C-alpha positions as CSV (number, residue, x, y, z in Angstrom):
1,M,-31.2,-22.7,-26.6
2,E,-34.7,-21.4,-25.8
3,K,-34.7,-17.8,-24.5
4,K,-36.3,-17.3,-21.1
5,I,-38.4,-14.2,-20.7
6,G,-39.5,-12.4,-17.5
7,S,-41.2,-9.0,-17.1
8,I,-40.5,-5.8,-15.1
9,I,-42.7,-5.2,-12.1
10,A,-40.8,-2.2,-10.5
11,V,-37.9,0.2,-11.2
12,N,-35.9,1.8,-8.4
13,G,-32.9,3.6,-9.9
14,P,-30.3,1.0,-10.9
15,V,-32.3,-1.8,-9.3
16,V,-35.2,-3.5,-11.2
17,K,-37.7,-6.0,-9.8
18,A,-39.0,-8.6,-12.1
19,S,-41.4,-11.6,-12.1
20,G,-41.6,-14.8,-14.2
21,M,-38.0,-15.4,-13.4
22,S,-38.1,-19.0,-12.1
23,G,-36.0,-20.4,-15.0
24,F,-33.2,-17.9,-14.5
25,K,-30.0,-18.3,-12.5
26,M,-28.3,-16.2,-9.8
27,R,-25.6,-13.8,-11.2
28,E,-26.9,-14.4,-14.7
29,M,-26.5,-11.5,-17.2
30,V,-29.9,-10.4,-18.7
31,M,-31.2,-7.9,-21.2
32,V,-33.6,-5.5,-19.5
33,G,-36.6,-3.8,-21.2
34,N,-37.2,-2.9,-24.8
35,K,-33.9,-1.0,-24.8
36,R,-32.1,-4.3,-23.9
37,L,-30.1,-2.7,-21.1
38,I,-27.4,-4.9,-19.6
39,G,-28.2,-6.2,-16.1
40,E,-27.2,-8.9,-13.6
41,I,-29.5,-10.9,-11.3
42,I,-28.4,-10.3,-7.7
43,I,-31.4,-11.8,-5.8
44,L,-33.6,-14.7,-6.9
45,E,-36.6,-15.7,-4.8
46,G,-38.9,-18.2,-6.4
47,D,-40.6,-16.5,-9.4
48,N,-39.3,-13.0,-8.5
49,A,-35.8,-11.6,-9.1
50,T,-33.9,-8.4,-8.4
51,I,-31.6,-7.1,-11.2
52,Q,-28.7,-4.7,-10.9
53,V,-28.7,-2.7,-14.2
54,Y,-25.4,-1.4,-15.6
55,E,-27.0,1.4,-17.7
56,E,-29.3,4.4,-17.1
57,T,-32.8,3.0,-16.3
58,G,-34.8,6.1,-17.0
59,G,-37.8,5.4,-19.2
60,L,-38.2,1.7,-18.3
61,K,-41.8,0.7,-17.9
62,I,-43.8,-2.0,-16.1
63,N,-44.3,-5.3,-18.1
64,E,-41.3,-4.6,-20.4
65,P,-39.5,-8.0,-21.0
66,I,-36.4,-9.4,-19.2
67,E,-34.5,-11.7,-21.6
68,S,-31.9,-14.3,-20.5
69,T,-28.4,-14.7,-21.9
70,G,-27.6,-17.9,-20.2
71,N,-24.2,-16.6,-19.0
72,P,-22.9,-14.8,-16.0
73,L,-21.4,-11.3,-16.4
74,S,-18.2,-12.3,-18.4
75,L,-15.3,-10.7,-20.2
76,K,-14.0,-11.6,-23.7
77,L,-10.2,-12.0,-23.2
78,G,-8.1,-11.8,-26.3
79,P,-6.0,-9.5,-28.5
80,G,-7.2,-5.9,-28.4
81,I,-7.3,-5.3,-24.7
82,L,-3.9,-3.5,-24.4
83,S,-3.8,0.3,-25.1
84,N,-7.6,0.4,-24.9
85,I,-10.0,2.2,-22.6
86,F,-13.1,0.4,-21.5
87,D,-16.1,1.2,-19.3
88,G,-16.9,-0.8,-16.2
89,I,-18.2,-3.8,-18.2
90,E,-15.4,-4.0,-20.9
91,R,-17.1,-1.9,-23.6
92,P,-14.5,0.0,-25.6
93,L,-15.1,3.7,-25.2
94,V,-13.1,4.9,-28.2
95,R,-15.2,2.7,-30.5
96,I,-18.5,3.8,-28.8
97,N,-17.4,7.4,-29.2
98,E,-17.0,6.8,-33.0
99,M,-20.5,5.4,-33.1
100,S,-22.2,8.0,-30.8
101,K,-20.1,11.1,-30.3
102,G,-19.7,12.2,-26.7
103,F,-21.9,9.8,-24.8
104,I,-22.8,6.1,-24.3
105,P,-26.2,5.4,-25.8
106,E,-28.6,3.2,-23.9
107,G,-29.0,-0.4,-25.2
108,I,-25.8,-0.3,-27.2
109,G,-25.3,-3.9,-26.0
110,L,-22.2,-5.8,-24.8
111,I,-19.8,-4.9,-27.6
112,T,-16.2,-5.7,-26.5
113,L,-13.2,-6.5,-28.6
114,D,-12.9,-5.7,-32.3
115,E,-14.1,-8.9,-34.1
116,D,-13.0,-7.7,-37.6
117,K,-9.4,-6.6,-37.0
118,L,-6.9,-9.0,-38.4
119,W,-4.0,-10.0,-36.2
120,D,-0.7,-11.4,-37.2
121,V,-1.0,-14.8,-35.4
122,T,1.9,-17.3,-34.8
123,I,0.5,-20.8,-34.1
124,T,2.7,-22.6,-31.6
125,V,1.2,-26.2,-31.6
126,N,1.2,-29.1,-34.1
127,L,-1.3,-31.8,-34.9
128,G,-1.4,-34.6,-32.4
129,E,0.0,-32.5,-29.5
130,K,-1.7,-33.0,-26.1
131,L,-2.7,-29.7,-24.6
132,I,-3.8,-28.9,-21.0
133,S,-5.3,-25.9,-19.3
134,G,-3.0,-22.8,-19.7
135,D,-1.0,-24.1,-22.6
136,V,-0.2,-21.5,-25.2
137,Y,-1.5,-22.5,-28.7
138,A,-1.0,-19.1,-30.5
139,E,0.8,-15.8,-30.0
140,V,0.1,-12.2,-31.2
141,Q,2.5,-9.3,-30.9
142,E,-0.3,-7.1,-29.6
143,T,2.0,-4.0,-29.0
144,P,5.7,-3.5,-29.4
145,L,6.2,-4.3,-25.7
146,I,3.8,-7.2,-25.0
147,R,3.4,-10.5,-26.7
148,H,-0.1,-11.7,-26.2
149,K,-0.2,-15.5,-25.5
150,I,-3.5,-17.2,-26.3
151,M,-4.0,-20.1,-23.9
152,V,-6.2,-23.1,-23.5
153,P,-9.1,-22.1,-21.2
154,P,-9.1,-23.5,-17.7
155,N,-10.8,-26.9,-17.2
156,L,-10.1,-28.0,-20.8
157,E,-7.6,-30.5,-22.2
158,G,-7.2,-32.7,-25.2
159,E,-5.4,-33.6,-28.4
160,V,-4.9,-31.2,-31.3
161,V,-6.9,-32.7,-34.3
162,E,-7.0,-29.7,-36.5
163,V,-4.8,-26.6,-36.7
164,L,-4.4,-23.6,-39.0
165,P,-1.0,-22.4,-40.2
166,S,0.4,-19.1,-38.9
167,G,-1.2,-16.1,-40.6
168,K,-3.6,-13.1,-40.3
169,Y,-6.9,-13.9,-38.5
170,N,-9.6,-12.1,-36.6
171,I,-10.4,-13.2,-33.0
172,E,-13.4,-15.2,-34.1
173,T,-11.4,-17.6,-36.3
174,V,-11.2,-21.2,-35.1
175,V,-7.4,-21.8,-35.2
176,V,-7.2,-25.1,-33.3
177,K,-9.6,-27.9,-32.6
178,L,-9.1,-30.1,-29.5
179,K,-10.5,-33.6,-29.1
180,T,-11.5,-34.0,-25.5
181,E,-13.0,-37.1,-23.8
182,K,-16.5,-35.8,-24.6
183,S,-16.4,-33.7,-27.7
184,I,-14.4,-31.6,-30.2
185,E,-13.7,-28.2,-28.8
186,E,-13.1,-25.2,-31.1
187,L,-10.4,-22.7,-29.9
188,K,-10.6,-19.2,-31.2
189,L,-8.2,-16.3,-30.4
190,Y,-10.0,-15.4,-27.2
191,Q,-11.7,-17.0,-24.1
192,V,-14.6,-15.9,-22.0
193,W,-14.4,-15.7,-18.2
194,P,-16.9,-14.7,-15.5
195,V,-15.6,-11.6,-13.7
196,R,-16.6,-12.7,-10.2
197,N,-14.6,-16.0,-10.3
198,P,-10.9,-15.9,-9.6
199,R,-8.9,-17.5,-12.5
200,P,-7.4,-20.9,-11.4
201,I,-3.7,-21.2,-10.6
202,K,-1.3,-24.2,-9.9
203,K,-0.1,-22.7,-6.5
204,R,0.6,-19.5,-4.7
205,K,4.3,-18.7,-4.1
206,T,6.0,-16.8,-1.3
207,I,6.5,-13.1,-2.1
208,F,10.1,-12.3,-2.5
209,R,10.5,-9.6,-5.2
210,P,9.9,-5.9,-4.7
211,L,7.7,-3.7,-6.9
212,I,10.3,-1.0,-7.6
213,T,8.6,2.3,-8.0
214,G,11.4,4.9,-8.2
215,Q,9.7,6.8,-5.3
216,R,12.2,7.0,-2.5
217,V,9.8,7.1,0.4
218,I,8.2,3.9,-0.9
219,D,11.2,1.9,-2.1
220,I,13.3,2.3,1.0
221,F,11.0,3.2,3.8
222,F,7.8,1.3,2.9
223,P,8.6,-1.2,0.1
224,L,5.9,-2.8,-1.9
225,A,6.1,-6.4,-3.3
226,K,5.1,-8.0,-6.6
227,G,1.9,-9.9,-5.7
228,G,1.2,-7.7,-2.7
229,T,-1.7,-5.6,-1.6
230,V,-1.4,-1.8,-0.9
231,A,-3.8,0.8,0.4
232,I,-3.2,4.5,-0.2
233,P,-5.7,6.4,2.0
234,G,-6.0,10.2,2.1
235,G,-8.5,13.0,2.2
236,F,-9.3,15.3,-0.6
237,G,-6.2,17.0,-2.2
238,T,-3.6,14.8,-0.4
239,G,-2.3,13.4,-3.7
240,K,-3.9,9.9,-4.0
241,T,-4.3,10.1,-7.7
242,M,-0.9,11.7,-8.2
243,T,0.7,8.9,-6.2
244,Q,-1.1,6.3,-8.2
245,H,-0.1,8.0,-11.5
246,Q,3.5,7.9,-10.4
247,L,3.2,4.2,-9.6
248,A,1.5,3.5,-12.9
249,K,4.2,5.4,-14.8
250,W,7.3,4.1,-13.1
251,S,6.8,0.8,-11.3
252,D,8.5,-2.1,-12.9
253,A,5.4,-4.1,-13.5
254,D,5.0,-5.5,-17.1
255,I,1.4,-4.4,-17.4
256,I,-0.7,-1.6,-15.7
257,V,-4.4,-1.9,-15.3
258,Y,-5.8,1.5,-14.2
259,I,-9.4,1.7,-12.9
260,G,-10.9,5.1,-12.6
261,C,-13.7,3.9,-10.2
262,G,-16.2,6.7,-9.5
263,E,-13.6,9.5,-9.5
264,R,-14.1,12.8,-11.4
265,G,-13.9,12.6,-15.2
266,N,-11.1,15.2,-15.4
267,E,-8.8,12.8,-13.5
268,M,-9.3,10.1,-16.1
269,T,-8.9,12.7,-18.8
270,E,-5.5,13.6,-17.3
271,V,-4.5,9.9,-17.5
272,L,-5.7,9.7,-21.1
273,E,-3.7,12.8,-22.1
274,D,-0.6,12.0,-20.1
275,F,-0.1,8.3,-20.7
276,P,0.2,8.3,-24.5
277,K,2.9,11.0,-24.2
278,L,4.9,9.2,-21.5
279,I,7.9,7.1,-22.5
280,D,8.5,3.8,-20.8
281,P,12.0,4.1,-19.3
282,K,12.8,0.4,-19.9
283,T,11.9,0.5,-23.6
284,N,11.8,4.1,-24.8
285,M,8.3,3.5,-26.2
286,P,4.9,4.9,-25.2
287,L,3.6,3.7,-21.8
288,M,0.2,3.0,-23.3
289,N,1.7,0.0,-25.0
290,R,1.5,-1.8,-21.7
291,T,-1.5,-0.1,-20.1
292,I,-5.2,-0.9,-19.9
293,L,-7.6,1.9,-18.7
294,I,-11.1,1.3,-17.3
295,A,-13.1,4.5,-16.9
296,N,-16.2,4.4,-14.7
297,T,-16.4,8.0,-13.6
298,S,-18.7,9.6,-11.0
299,N,-21.3,10.6,-13.7
300,M,-21.6,7.1,-15.1
301,P,-24.1,4.4,-13.9
302,V,-23.4,3.6,-10.3
303,A,-24.0,-0.2,-10.7
304,A,-21.3,-0.5,-13.4
305,R,-18.9,1.1,-10.8
306,E,-19.2,-2.1,-8.8
307,A,-18.5,-4.2,-11.8
308,S,-15.5,-2.2,-12.9
309,I,-13.4,-3.5,-10.0
310,Y,-14.1,-7.1,-11.0
311,T,-13.4,-6.3,-14.7
312,G,-10.0,-4.8,-13.8
313,I,-8.9,-7.7,-11.6
314,T,-10.0,-10.3,-14.2
315,L,-8.0,-8.6,-16.9
316,A,-5.0,-8.5,-14.6
317,E,-5.3,-12.2,-13.8
318,Y,-5.6,-13.0,-17.5
319,F,-2.2,-11.4,-18.3
320,R,-0.7,-12.9,-15.1
321,D,-1.6,-16.3,-16.5
322,M,0.7,-15.5,-19.5
323,G,3.6,-15.0,-17.1
324,Y,3.5,-11.2,-16.7
325,H,3.7,-9.1,-13.6
326,V,0.6,-6.9,-13.4
327,A,-0.1,-3.9,-11.2
328,I,-3.7,-2.8,-10.8
329,M,-4.6,0.7,-9.6
330,A,-8.1,1.1,-8.2
331,D,-8.9,4.8,-7.8
332,S,-10.8,4.7,-5.6
333,T,-12.3,1.8,-3.6
334,S,-14.3,4.2,-1.5
335,R,-16.4,5.1,-4.5
336,W,-16.9,1.4,-5.2
337,A,-18.0,1.0,-1.5
338,E,-20.4,3.9,-2.0
339,A,-21.9,2.1,-5.0
340,L,-22.5,-0.9,-2.8
341,R,-24.1,1.3,-0.2
342,E,-26.4,2.9,-2.7
343,I,-27.5,-0.4,-4.2
344,S,-27.9,-1.9,-0.7
345,G,-30.1,1.0,0.2
346,R,-32.3,0.5,-2.9
347,L,-32.7,-3.2,-1.9
348,E,-33.8,-2.0,1.6
349,E,-31.2,-4.2,3.3
350,M,-30.4,-3.6,7.0
351,P,-27.4,-1.1,7.0
352,A,-24.3,-1.6,9.1
353,E,-21.8,1.1,10.2
354,E,-22.4,4.5,8.5
355,G,-25.0,3.0,6.1
356,Y,-22.6,0.6,4.4
357,P,-23.8,-3.0,3.9
358,A,-22.8,-5.6,6.4
359,Y,-21.0,-7.5,3.6
360,L,-18.6,-4.7,2.9
361,P,-15.6,-6.4,4.6
362,S,-16.2,-9.7,2.7
363,R,-16.4,-7.8,-0.6
364,L,-13.1,-6.0,0.1
365,A,-11.5,-9.2,1.1
366,E,-12.6,-11.0,-2.1
367,F,-11.0,-8.2,-4.1
368,Y,-7.7,-8.0,-2.4
369,E,-7.4,-11.8,-2.1
370,R,-7.1,-12.0,-5.9
371,A,-3.6,-10.4,-5.6
372,G,-0.6,-12.8,-5.3
373,Y,2.6,-14.1,-6.7
374,V,1.7,-17.5,-8.3
375,E,2.8,-20.4,-10.4
376,N,0.4,-20.5,-13.4
377,L,-1.3,-23.6,-14.9
378,N,1.3,-23.5,-17.7
379,G,4.2,-23.5,-15.3
380,T,5.1,-19.8,-15.7
381,E,5.3,-17.4,-12.8
382,G,3.3,-14.2,-12.7
383,S,1.8,-11.8,-10.2
384,V,-1.0,-9.3,-9.6
385,T,-0.2,-6.4,-7.3
386,V,-3.3,-4.5,-6.1
387,I,-2.9,-0.8,-5.2
388,G,-6.2,0.6,-3.9
389,A,-6.7,4.3,-3.2
390,V,-9.2,5.0,-0.3
391,S,-10.9,8.4,0.0
392,P,-12.2,8.8,3.5
393,A,-14.5,11.8,3.9
394,G,-12.5,14.6,5.6
395,G,-9.5,12.4,5.9
396,D,-11.1,10.5,8.7
397,F,-9.3,7.1,8.8
398,S,-11.6,5.7,11.4
399,E,-14.4,5.3,8.8
400,P,-15.5,1.8,7.7
401,V,-13.8,1.5,4.3
402,T,-10.4,2.6,5.5
403,Q,-10.6,0.4,8.6
404,N,-11.8,-2.7,6.7
405,T,-9.2,-2.2,3.9
406,K,-6.5,-2.0,6.6
407,R,-7.4,-5.5,7.7
408,F,-6.8,-7.0,4.2
409,V,-3.7,-5.2,2.9
410,S,0.0,-5.6,4.0
411,A,1.2,-2.1,3.0
412,F,-0.5,1.1,4.2
413,L,0.7,4.4,2.7
414,S,-1.0,7.0,4.7
415,L,-1.3,10.4,3.0
416,D,-1.2,13.4,5.3
417,K,-3.2,16.6,4.8
418,K,-0.6,18.8,6.6
419,L,2.2,17.5,4.4
420,A,0.1,18.0,1.3
421,Y,-0.9,21.5,2.2
422,S,2.8,22.3,2.9
423,R,3.5,21.0,-0.6
424,H,5.5,18.0,0.5
425,Y,4.8,15.3,-2.1
426,P,4.3,12.4,-2.0
427,A,2.5,13.3,1.2
428,I,3.1,9.9,2.8
429,N,3.3,10.2,6.6
430,W,6.4,8.3,7.8
431,L,5.0,7.9,11.3
432,S,1.6,6.3,10.4
433,S,2.5,4.3,7.3
434,Y,3.9,0.8,7.3
435,S,4.9,-2.1,5.1
436,G,4.5,-5.7,6.1
437,Y,6.8,-6.9,3.3
438,I,10.2,-5.9,4.8
439,N,11.0,-9.3,6.2
440,L,10.0,-11.0,2.9
441,L,12.1,-8.6,0.8
442,K,15.0,-8.4,3.2
443,D,17.2,-10.9,1.3
444,W,16.5,-9.3,-2.1
445,Y,17.4,-5.8,-0.9
446,E,20.6,-6.9,0.9
447,E,21.7,-8.8,-2.2
448,N,20.8,-6.2,-4.8
449,V,21.1,-2.9,-3.0
450,S,23.3,-3.1,0.1
451,P,23.8,-5.4,3.1
452,E,23.4,-2.4,5.4
453,I,20.2,-1.0,3.8
454,W,17.8,-1.9,6.6
455,D,20.1,-0.6,9.4
456,L,20.3,2.6,7.4
457,R,16.5,2.8,7.1
458,G,16.1,2.1,10.8
459,K,18.5,5.0,11.7
460,M,16.7,7.4,9.5
461,L,13.2,6.5,10.8
462,K,14.5,6.8,14.4
463,L,15.8,10.3,13.6
464,L,12.4,11.2,12.2
465,Y,10.6,9.8,15.2
466,E,13.0,11.7,17.6
467,E,12.2,14.9,15.6
468,S,8.4,14.5,16.1
469,K,9.0,14.3,19.9
470,L,11.4,17.3,19.9
471,L,9.0,19.4,17.8
472,E,6.4,19.1,20.6
473,I,9.0,20.6,23.0
474,V,9.9,23.3,20.5
475,K,6.3,24.4,20.3
476,L,6.3,25.0,24.0
477,V,9.7,26.5,24.8
478,G,11.4,27.2,21.4
479,E,14.4,25.6,19.7
480,D,17.0,27.8,21.4
481,V,16.8,25.9,24.8
482,L,17.6,22.5,23.2
483,P,21.1,21.2,23.5
484,D,23.1,21.2,20.3
485,D,22.9,17.4,19.8
486,Q,19.1,17.6,19.8
487,R,19.2,20.6,17.5
488,L,21.4,18.5,15.2
489,I,18.6,15.8,15.1
490,L,16.2,18.5,14.0
491,E,18.6,19.7,11.2
492,T,19.2,16.1,10.0
493,A,15.5,15.2,10.0
494,K,14.8,18.3,7.9
495,I,17.5,17.1,5.4
496,I,15.8,13.6,5.3
497,R,12.4,15.2,4.8
498,V,13.4,17.8,2.1
499,S,16.2,16.1,0.2
500,F,15.0,12.4,0.4
501,L,11.3,12.0,1.3
502,Q,10.1,14.9,-0.8
503,Q,10.1,14.2,-4.5
504,N,9.2,16.3,-7.6
505,A,7.1,14.4,-10.1
506,Y,7.7,17.0,-12.8
507,H,11.5,17.1,-12.6
508,A,13.4,14.9,-15.1
509,E,16.0,13.6,-12.6
510,D,13.6,13.4,-9.6
511,T,10.4,11.8,-11.0
512,F,12.1,8.3,-11.0
513,V,15.1,7.4,-8.9
514,P,17.0,4.1,-9.2
515,L,17.5,2.1,-6.0
516,E,21.3,2.6,-6.1
517,K,21.0,6.4,-6.1
518,Q,18.3,6.2,-3.3
519,Y,20.8,4.2,-1.1
520,R,23.7,6.5,-1.8
521,M,21.6,9.6,-1.0
522,L,20.6,8.1,2.3
523,K,24.2,7.1,3.0
524,A,25.3,10.7,2.4
525,I,22.8,11.8,5.1
526,E,24.1,9.2,7.5
527,V,27.7,10.2,6.9
528,F,26.7,13.8,7.6
529,Y,24.9,13.0,10.9
530,E,27.6,10.7,12.2
531,N,30.4,13.2,11.5
532,A,28.5,16.2,12.6
533,Y,27.5,14.4,15.9
534,K,31.1,13.6,16.7
535,A,31.9,17.3,16.1
536,V,29.0,18.5,18.4
537,K,30.2,16.1,21.1
538,V,33.6,17.9,21.3
539,G,32.0,21.3,21.6
540,V,31.6,22.5,18.0
541,P,28.6,25.0,18.1
542,I,25.6,24.2,15.9
543,S,26.1,27.5,14.0
544,Q,29.3,26.0,12.5
545,I,27.7,22.6,11.9
546,T,25.2,24.2,9.6
547,N,27.7,24.9,6.9
548,K,26.0,26.6,3.9
549,E,27.9,24.7,1.2
550,I,27.5,21.2,2.8
551,F,23.8,21.8,3.4
552,E,23.3,23.0,-0.1
553,G,25.0,19.9,-1.5
554,L,22.7,17.7,0.6
555,Y,19.5,19.5,-0.2
556,K,20.2,19.6,-3.9
557,M,21.7,16.2,-4.5
558,K,18.4,14.8,-5.8
559,Y,18.5,17.3,-8.6
560,N,22.2,17.8,-9.2
561,V,23.2,14.1,-9.4
562,P,22.3,12.3,-12.6
563,N,20.6,9.0,-12.2
564,N,23.4,7.1,-13.8
565,N,26.4,9.0,-12.3
566,Y,27.0,8.5,-8.6
567,E,30.6,9.9,-8.4
568,L,29.1,13.3,-7.2
569,L,27.5,11.6,-4.2
570,D,30.8,9.8,-3.3
571,S,32.6,13.2,-3.6
572,L,29.9,14.8,-1.4
573,Q,30.5,12.1,1.3
574,D,34.3,12.8,1.1
575,E,33.7,16.5,1.4
576,I,31.5,16.0,4.5
577,K,34.1,13.8,6.2
578,V,36.9,16.2,5.6
579,F,35.0,19.3,6.7
580,Y,33.6,17.9,10.0
581,G,36.8,15.9,10.6
582,N,38.7,19.2,10.5
583,L,36.2,20.8,12.9
584,Y,36.4,17.8,15.2
585,H,40.2,17.9,15.4
586,K,40.2,21.7,15.9
587,Y,37.9,21.6,18.9
588,A,39.2,18.3,20.3
589,S,42.8,19.7,20.4
590,K,41.5,22.7,22.4
591,K,40.1,20.3,25.0
């Protein structure tokens, strides 16, 4: 193919204007200048084009060449993705560090997966077989946890006319040849896919399975779903990154894609240092075996920050197509929106609210719409769950990114500054958060946890709501003037907050809690409230209700009860019933 060449006429930060571009296409990837920086055409008007450059543009000069590649910004999808860390356009940072210590040199090009590494490949098709889009023709045990299935690319089908035996091959080896209606297609151990195009599926399915996180406030109060969309908004220091780290470590997704999008470098460093040491509770192997990291920190080129979101979601869709359940963590979408705002400003577009471009809502919608629980082209089921952190300046949830995100997500885990500053983590505000998945997950929870789980949840939330109203009165007149039944609500709500909602990420028993233990903990609090309420109603004073041993048992049950031994919780319930039953009978007999 003849290479098309244009030339630079102006440089404005990450935005380059060029002429002689009439033969180029929109969204085409190009090489910019003598350094051959990677860029993407975002505006094409006649002979002139505007290019978004994914590398530092300092030093570019007028009349330097723009060279076409003929392809849109695309990813190479094959073995070597897992356990790796990439920049925003799928360049492996570990390999780049070996080539150029400590920084990414300009013009290094679009190096992606290791083309020389030999993989132990199992060929799963035979001569004469008919293959359609999504069919698996080879498998590689990429990590001890994940079997990488190499599939026929979308929009391709035919008959196998040549096939290699199972053996050791690099990703560039042609292992299968397919005879289609028009030609012979060579299938290697990877496929290439443009990042801005959602990968095709057979059909979307109704969400019905929860994403179990082991975080009590999420799993019981605001459950998430596999294939769902979640926003975690919060101001500086409220624990967005901490919450996402917990979800990445403990959620029951098969694969985690973690995007550090415009956040500080030390946060990605923490991920890099923590994850290799973490042991997957399901397999007792390092968590990195099922994790992909994409680092595009605040000191890296701003245009690549915009691409990193699409890179992450494309990698997630690729593993979903194999039949895996993938959770993608975007930390944070606010920095991505700021990249859109900066590039929009450089393009001199008419700004919308707070300087963000008018197309911000549609870009957010495009991203979150790529989540879902689906039937893949090959008949398997898979899901992509999108969990996006939002960083509103000053914790102001009325700003455009938070408000527009709220329109497109079904679960909203609102982080509260007051809770965070009082060291209540995770700082999810139970009054302003919500989950739209409760009705969809209702049957699963009733079947797998308890038929009364939602009634129990409703009672606890009601007590917390009553507490918020009573605390307004207490601020004005003090707690002593409240009747004992209302003071009991305050005491019970405090137990819910401290012993159930508050969770210690650094405690071995408390960092991850199985659903069965979560339910039994909540049941113990309900048993306490109901028995204490009966006692209060027959005249037992609140001073006797707040028994030190009972309260200590409730407050410390999250630490004292092992995650596989619930007899202590059952005995705690029995102890509560006996103690308050005796008080009830003692005072009832006096009456």
